[in-house]
N, C-alpha and C positions, 0 to 999 in steps of 0.2 A: 524512248531512249533518247537523249541528246547526244551531240558529238563527241562530247568529254566522258561521258558513261560508255558510250561506244570503243573508244580507245582503252578504257580499262578493262572491258569484257575480254578484247583481243590480247591485250598483255596477259591476261589470265590464262586465256586458252591456250598461248605460246607457253606459258610457264607449266602448265599441266601437261602438255603435250611432251616438253623437254624432260619433266619428271619421269615419266612414262616410257620414254625412249631410254633413258639412263637410269633407271632404277638402282635402289642399294640392295646390294645382294650379301646372302650369310656365306661363309666359308663351309669348308667340308673337313671337320677334324678327322684325324687319322687316329687319335686315342680314342677307345671306349668310354662312355658316360661323360665325354666332355660336351655341352652343349654348343651349337654353332654360335658365332659371333659375326659382329659387323664386319665386312671383309672391304668394300667399298662400292664405287659406284660403275657399272659396265653396261655397254650397248645392250639392249635388250636380247636383239635376235642373235646374238653372238655369245650369249650366256646361259639363255634361259634354257633349262633342263640340263644344266651341268651343274647349276647352284641354284640354292633356293632365294626368293626374293624375301627380303626383311619387311614385311608388310606392315609392322607397328610404325618404323620409322617413315616407310611410303605414305601412310595414313597420315602422320603429322604434317608432313610436307603440304599433302593437298589441303588439310583443314587450315594450315596457316595462310595459304592463297586463298582460301575461299573467304576466310575472315575478313583478309584485307580488302578483297574485292568488294564484300558486301558492306564494309565500313566506307569505302570510297564511293559506292553505289549511294549511299543513303546521302554523302555529303553533297554529291553533286546534282542531287535530285531536289533542285530549287528553283521551281517555276514560278513565275508571277500568276495573276489571273487571266491573262491574255495567252499565256502558255510559253512564254519567252522565258529565255535561261538569263538571269541577271548577271551583271559583270563580278568577278570575283579574282581574289590575287592568288593564283593557283602556283605561285612559286613559293609562298610563304606556307601555305597548305602541304605543298610536297616536303619542304624541309622540316615542318613538324611531323609529317607522317615517316620520314627517314629517321628523325629522332626518336619516335615511339617506337618503331621496329628496332633501332639498333639497342635501346634500352631495354625491349623485351628478350632480346637474343642475348644481351649479357648479364641480363638478371636469372636466365635459365639456361646456361651454357651446356654444352655437351661434356659429360664427365668420362674419363676412364674408369674401367674396371679394377677390382683390387689386385695389386701386385702378385703375380704367381709367384711360387716356390721354386718353379722350374726356371732356369735363366732361357731355355731356348723359346719359352712361351712370351711375346712380346704384349704389354697391354693393350686393350682394344677398347673399343666405344661400348659403354654401358647403359647410358641414357642422358635424359636431361632433368636436370635438379635444379632447386633455387640456390643460388650461389653462396647464400649467408645460412643455409640447411644443415642438416648433418653430414652432408655429403661435401662440404667446402675442404675437408685435409685431402680430397683425392686430387690426382692432377686433371687438368682441364685437357679434353681432346682437342689439341689446336687443330688440325688440319680439318674437322669439319666445321669448326666455328669459323675459320678463314673462309671456307667454302660459302656458308651460310652469309656472311657479310659482304661477301665479292657478288652475290647473286642479288641480294637486297639494293645494293649501291648500282648495280647495271640496271636494275628494273626501274630504280627511282629516275636514273638519268635518261633511260629510253622514254619513259613517260614524258618528262621534262621537256625533252626535245619535241614529242609529239604535241603536246599542247602549244608549244612555242609557234610550231608551224601552223597549227589548226587557227591559233590567233592571228598569225600573220595574213592567213588567208582571208578571215573575217574582215580584217582591217582594211584589206586591199579591196574586197567586195564592196565593202561599203564607200570606200573611196571614190570608187568608180560610179556607183549609185550617184552619189552626191556630184560628181563631175557632169553626169548626163543630165541630171536634174538641174543644175544652174545654167545649162546650155538651153533650156525650153525658155517660151514665153512666158510672161507672168500669169496670163490667164490658163495656160495649161499646168505650169508648176503649181497653182493654187488646186486644180484639180486633182494632180498626181499627190499633192501633201494629203487632201483628203481620204485618197484610197489607200496609201501606204502607212499614213500617219505622220504626224509634226517629227516625231522624234527620228525616223528613219532619214528624212532630209535634212535635219538640223540635229546632228549628233553632238554639239557643242552645248546645247540647250539642258534644260531641266526635264524635257519631255513634254511639255505643256505647251501649246501655242500661245502666242503674246495675247492680252486681253484687248478687246475693242476699247475705244474711247468712252468712258461712262460706266463701264461694267466692272471696275474695280471698286473697292471698298470706298464710302463716302467718307473723307476725312472731317466734315463738318459735323458729323455725328459723334465724334470722340474727340477727347482735349488733343491740342496740339503740343507734340512732344517737345517743339522747340521754344514753347512758353512754358516757364517754371512758375508763374504767377498764379493767384486763384481764378477759379472758372467764374465769369462774372456773367454768362449766359445762363438762363434757365432752360429746363428740359423742352419746353415748348417754344422757344424763341431760339434755338439753337441752328436751324436753318435758316434765318432771315436776319439776325444780327451777326454783325462783324466785330473782331476784336480791334481796339486801337492800342497799339504798342507806343 
């Protein structure tokens, strides 16, 4: 588990704990033959035993969080052969994640129940349906939809701030290591570079140590890209003959 995955797990644990502390409850209808319906979210220790918990809605909430966590976990589990977490643009990923969640919430919004013939009975939450399905003529249950969108936006902002703080700490630690390494003598710097790796002390490079003289590709074995004329050397004479321009 890397640092970014740990933040996702902590955010999921906080959300699930919040859902169980304030679960959805059903009402207690006075009339006989009327099934209980969704009434609202209440503090668990103040309402449990008086009203029943809406188990179906609570299960959907937990599944929504678990699916998002698993997807984020898989996307963040990108390790190299050495076990390092590569660089990634988390801001763009978080924006795409927010757009996907909002699109899902708007595609399957909460709908109200059928309008009752009794004026004293207000419409209540009935379920989540496809927006363009056969339930599209019903009214959308606006309070629950607003609550869903607000919770998603708050979670995305909290994760983005956490990722920013973690990224700043990593950059600060690398900068301190670089400053300490540059203050070392050349012999000790070479030893530290071999121990920690060239990329740790030279973050601006491509991750590879500079080649020694004569270790690079021999340009005499191939055609000169600056010369556009025909090749006048033979295969056996390429290394001993020179070109005159």
